[in-house]
N, C-alpha and C positions, 0 to 999 in steps of 0.2 A: 238817773242811771238805770231805769227800769228796762231800757232796751239794750243794755250792755251785759254780756255774759262772760263767764270765765272760760278761757280757752281749755279745750278738753285735754291737752297734753302739756302746754307750756304755762301752766298755772299749778303750782304745787304747794301743798302744806309742808310746814317744817316742824321739827321737833327739837327741843333743847334738852341736852344731857349735861349733867355735872359729873365730871370724873376728877377726883382729887380736888385741886383748886382751880380747875379750868371749866369753862362752859363751851359746849359744842352745839351749834345750831345748824342742823343738816336737813336735807329733804327727808320727809317721813316715808315716802313710798317704798324705798328698798327695805326698810324695817318691817313695814306692814305686809309687803308681798313675799319676802323671802324668809322671815323669821317667825316660827310658830309661837315663840314666847312673846315677842313684841306685838304680833298680830292679836293674840288673845288680850294683851294689855289694852290695846287701842279699841277693842270691841267691848270693853266694860261699859255698862249703862251710863248714860250722860249724867245721871244724878249721883253717881259714885264719886267720892272725893278724889280718887286716884285718876279719874278721867281728866282732871284739870292739869295734872302733872305733865310737864314737857311743853306747855303752851307759852311759857315766858321765861325770861332770865330769873325772875323772882321765884318761880316754881318749876325748876327743872326736874327731870327724872334723874335721881341720884343713883349712880352705878357704884354701889359700895363694894370695896374690896378689889376694884379694878384700877390698874395704873394708867396714867395718861398715855404713855408711850405704847402700851398694849392696845388701847382703844384706837390710837392713831393707825396702828398696823392693820387692824380689822377694817377701819374705814377706807384705808388705801386700797385694799382688795375689793371691798364691797362697791365702792363708787367707781373704781376703774372698770369693773365688770358691767355695772348698770349704766354708767354715763360716759365711759371711755375717757376718763380723766387721766392726767399725766401720771406716769409711773414714778414720779419723784419720791413718793413715800411708799413705794412698792417694797415688800419685805425682801431682804437680801440674805440673811443668815438662817440657819436651821432653827435657832432659838426664836427668831421673829416669826417664821412660818409655823412653828409649834404653838406659839401664842395665838396666832390666827385660828389654828385648828382647835385649840382649847376653847376660845370664846365662841367660835362658830358652833361647836358641839354644845356648849352651855346654853346658847340662845336659839338653837334650832335653825341655823343658817345652813341648810343642807348643801346648796350649790357652792357656798363659800368654803365649807368644810372640804368638799371635793377639790376645789381650787387650791387648797393648802396641801392636800395629800399628794398631788401630782409632783410638785417640785421636791418635796421631802423624800419621795421615793427614789429620786435620782441622786440626792446629796448625802443621805444618811448611811452609816455603816450597817451591816446586817444585824449586829447586836442591838444597836439603837432602834432599828426598825422593829425588831421583836418586842422591845420594851414599849414602844409607841403603840404597836398593835394591841398589846394587852391593856394599856392605859385608856385608849380611846375606842376600844372594841372595833378595830378596823377589820376589813374583810380578810378572812383567813386565807382563802385561795389566792387572791391577787396581791396581798400585802405580806402577811406573816409567813406563809409557806415558802415562797421563794427565798426569803431571808434565812429561814431555818435551814433550807437546803444548802445555802452557801456556807453556813457555819459547819454543818455536818461534813461537807465535802473538802473543806480546806485542810491544809497540812498541819497547821498549829492547833494544839488543843485549846479548850476553853480555859481562859485564865481565871485566877481567883477574883480579880477585879470585875471581869465580865460576868462571872457567876453571881457576884453580889448585885450587879446592876440589873441582871435579868430576874433575879430571885432564885432561891434554892430549888424549888419544884421545876421550874423551866430549865435551869442549868443541868439538873440531874437527868431529866428526860432526854435532852439533846445529847448529853454525854453518853447515855445508855445506847442511843442510836449509833453514835460514833464507835463505841466499843463493839457492838454487834457487827458492824461493817468491818472493822479492823480485824476482829477475830476470825470472821468467815474468810476474808481475803488471805490472811496469814496461813490458815489451814490449807487453802487451795494452793498457795505459793510453795508450801513445804514439799509438794510433790515434784516440783520442777526446778526450784531455785532456793538458795539459802535466804532465810529471813534475817534481816539486819536488826539486832536488838535496839529497841527504843525508836525505831523509825516506822512510821505508819505508811502502809502501801498507798500509792496515789489513787484517789477516787474522784479527782476534780472534774472529770468529764461525765460522771455517772449521775443519774437522777434518782433521788431517794424520797420523792414526794409521797409515794404510796405508803412506805413504812412510817413516815412522819405522820400521815393522816391516821394510821392505825395507832400510833403511840399517843396522839392527842385526841383520839376517838372522834374524829370528824371525817366528813367526806364531801366531795364537791357539792356546793349548794347549801350546805348546813353551816350553822354558826360555829365559831371557835369554842370548843368545850372547855 
C-alpha cells in the first residue's frame, strides 16, 4: 500500500458525538473549519486524553445538556451548507431556527449563526426580534433597531405581556419614545384640529431610528449599549 495515497478531497475524517442516548458519526471537517470551539478541541496535543474523544462509538464526544432534536437541527443547516445535502431536516419553525442560533453561538459557528438569523428576521414579530437581539447580542443597526422602530410607530401600545417578555428596562425605554412622539404630535395637532382622547396620532410612516439610537446610547457601527 506504499504507493497508495489518500485523496485530497474525497477522503475525510469522521467524529462521533453522543447526544442523549444517540450516537452521531459525521464528517469532522465542518466542525474543524467552521467552529472555533471544536477547532480548539481538535487541536489539543495528541498526548492529551481528550484527543481520543470522538474517534469511536466507545469514546464519543459527549454533548451534555443538548437534546437530540436540537443537534439534528444544527446538523441539518451545517451539512446542507457545506455538502448541499437534502433539506429534509431543514428547520421550519422559529423555535427550530432559534435552537440553531443558540447552538451556533455557543460553539462559534459564525456562518451557521448568520444562516439562522436571516430566516428569523423574516418570520418573527418585532417584540420577539427585540428579545432575541438582547439574548444573542445581534447587530443593533440591522436587527434590533428596525424592530424597535416598528414597535414605536404602531398604533397599539406595548401590552403588559410584551413588557414582561422584553423586560422592564426595554419596555420603559420604548414606551418613553412612544410618549415623546405622541405628546409632540398632539401639541402640533392642537393648532389645526381636535385631539381625539385616547387615540394616538398615526406615525406609521415616520422613521424614529435616530431618537432610538439616542435613547439606547448607540450609533451606527457601535454595539448595542
